[in-house]
C-alpha positions in Angstrom: 70.3 102.7 57.8 73.5 104.3 59.2 77.1 103.3 58.4 77.4 101.2 61.5 74.3 99.2 60.9 75.3 98.8 57.2 78.7 97.4 58.2 77.1 95.1 60.8 74.7 93.8 58.2 77.5 93.3 55.7 79.4 91.3 58.4 76.5 89.2 59.1 75.8 88.4 55.4 79.6 87.6 54.9 79.5 85.1 57.8 76.4 83.5 56.5 77.7 83.3 52.9 80.8 81.7 54.2 78.9 79.1 56.3 76.4 77.8 53.6 78.9 76.3 51.1 80.6 74.5 54.0 77.3 73.0 55.2 76.3 72.0 51.7 79.7 70.3 51.1 80.3 68.6 54.4 76.9 68.4 56.2 75.8 70.6 59.1 77.1 68.4 62.0 80.5 68.0 60.4 81.2 71.7 60.2 82.3 73.7 63.4 81.6 77.3 64.2 85.4 77.8 64.2 85.7 76.6 60.7 83.0 79.1 59.6 84.8 81.9 61.4 88.1 80.9 59.7 86.5 81.0 56.2 84.7 84.3 56.9 87.9 86.0 58.3 86.5 86.7 61.6 86.8 85.4 65.2 84.6 82.7 66.6 83.2 85.2 69.1 82.2 87.5 66.3 80.3 84.6 64.7 78.3 84.0 68.0 77.7 87.8 68.3 75.8 87.6 65.0 74.5 84.0 65.3 73.8 82.9 68.9 73.5 79.3 67.8 75.0 77.3 65.0 71.5 76.6 63.6 71.1 80.3 63.1 74.0 80.2 60.6 72.1 77.7 58.4 68.7 79.4 58.8 70.1 82.9 58.6 66.7 84.2 57.2 64.7 82.6 60.0 63.0 85.8 61.3 61.8 86.8 57.7 60.4 83.3 57.2 58.6 83.3 60.6 56.9 86.7 59.8 56.1 86.2 56.2 52.5 84.8 56.4 51.6 87.3 59.2 52.9 90.2 57.1 50.8 89.1 54.1 47.7 89.1 56.4 48.4 92.4 57.9 49.1 94.0 54.5 46.2 92.6 52.6 43.7 94.8 51.0 40.6 95.6 52.9 37.9 92.9 52.5 40.4 90.4 51.1 40.3 86.9 52.6 43.5 86.1 54.5 43.6 82.8 52.8 43.4 84.4 49.3 46.4 86.7 50.2 48.5 83.7 51.2 47.5 81.6 48.3 48.2 84.3 45.8 51.6 85.1 47.2 52.6 81.4 47.0 51.3 81.1 43.4 53.2 84.3 42.5 56.5 82.9 43.9 55.9 79.6 42.0 55.1 81.4 38.8 58.4 83.4 39.1 60.5 80.4 40.1 61.3 82.1 43.4 64.7 80.6 44.7 63.3 80.8 48.2 61.0 77.9 47.3 63.8 75.7 46.4 63.5 76.2 42.6 67.2 76.3 41.9 70.0 73.7 41.3 71.3 73.8 45.0 68.0 73.2 46.6 68.1 69.4 46.7 71.5 69.5 48.6 70.1 72.2 51.0 67.1 69.9 51.8 69.4 66.8 52.1 71.5 68.7 54.7 68.4 69.4 56.8 67.3 65.7 56.5 70.7 64.6 57.6 70.7 66.7 60.9 68.4 66.2 63.8 69.2 69.7 65.1 68.2 71.3 61.8 65.0 69.3 61.6 64.2 70.4 65.1 64.9 74.0 64.3 62.8 73.8 61.1 59.8 72.6 63.2 60.4 75.5 65.6 60.3 77.9 62.7 57.0 76.5 61.5 55.5 76.8 65.0 56.7 80.3 65.4 55.3 81.3 62.0 52.0 79.8 63.0 51.8 81.7 66.2 52.7 85.0 64.6 50.1 84.4 61.9 47.5 83.8 64.7 48.4 87.2 66.1 48.0 88.9 62.8 44.7 87.2 62.3 43.6 88.5 65.7 44.7 92.1 64.6 43.0 91.8 61.2 40.4 89.1 61.5 38.3 87.7 58.6 34.9 89.4 58.4 33.1 86.1 59.3 34.9 85.8 62.7 33.1 87.9 65.2 33.2 88.3 68.9 33.7 90.8 71.7 37.4 89.9 71.9 39.0 88.8 68.7 42.4 88.4 70.4 41.1 85.4 72.4 39.0 83.9 69.6 40.0 80.2 69.5 38.9 80.0 65.9 41.7 82.2 64.9 44.2 80.0 66.4 42.8 77.0 64.6 42.5 78.9 61.4 46.2 79.9 61.7 47.0 76.3 62.0 45.0 75.3 58.9 46.5 78.1 56.8 50.1 77.7 57.9 49.8 73.9 57.6 48.5 74.1 54.1 51.3 76.4 53.1 53.8 74.2 54.8 52.5 71.1 53.2 52.7 72.7 49.7 56.3 73.5 50.2 56.9 70.0 51.5 55.2 68.4 48.4 57.3 70.6 46.1 60.4 69.4 48.0 59.4 65.8 47.8 58.7 65.9 44.0 62.0 67.6 43.2 64.1 65.3 45.4 62.4 62.3 43.7 63.7 63.5 40.4 60.7 65.3 38.9 61.6 68.2 36.8 61.2 71.4 38.8 58.8 73.0 36.3 56.5 69.9 36.4 56.6 69.9 40.3 55.9 73.6 40.4 52.8 73.2 38.2 51.4 70.3 40.1 51.9 71.9 43.4 50.4 75.1 42.2 47.2 73.2 40.9 46.9 71.4 44.3 47.5 74.6 46.3 44.7 76.4 44.5 42.2 73.7 45.4 43.4 73.3 49.0 43.4 77.1 49.8 40.1 77.7 47.9 38.5 75.0 50.3 39.7 77.1 53.3 38.6 80.3 51.7 35.1 79.0 50.8 34.6 77.9 54.4 35.2 81.4 55.6 33.3 83.0 52.7 30.9 80.5 51.2 29.2 83.1 49.1 32.4 84.1 47.3 34.8 81.2 47.8 33.8 79.6 44.5 33.4 82.7 42.5 36.6 82.3 40.5 38.9 79.4 39.5 41.8 80.9 37.8 44.5 78.7 36.2 47.3 78.4 38.8 50.1 80.0 36.8 48.2 81.8 34.1 48.4 85.3 35.4 
């Protein structure tokens, strides 16, 4: 990355870092872009150059989130079930208390801000839909061995499978959020969600590969 691109990335990060504390303290709808610009030490136009919409300031890692499941499918080892790749990535993140899952003290407030804004809830749904569409594309490029046909790109099974996988992943994160917001200790919530995720993803995997889907049941966080 050249100096220009490095400086642009630093500016983008500084703006996002200035925005989040304001949103967490006051709520998304109560904070203006001008306030964010003032706290970041830049002009309002500069903020919009980096973040076309106010929601982009809150979900500043949106592109990364949208492409994450698809990247796991594309990068999986040959012969690996795509469901296993996504399941194992989730279990690893849970095992390591990945902050991206909300396993840190500020997470409840982050979620509460989303719940309190119809604009953020709508954007969250859009992110989920885009992630599912990108995942469907990755499955078409690298389909499971059990999905056959002359034109995998148009195979409707892959679209439905992407919905099932992405929906299960999304539901696991939503259950983790629900448990933590209800006051359950994060470690207990993590372990419960990990155990449920193993069962749910293994059911999907066994449907694709009935001969191997039940071959191994490892403890969710024992690795």
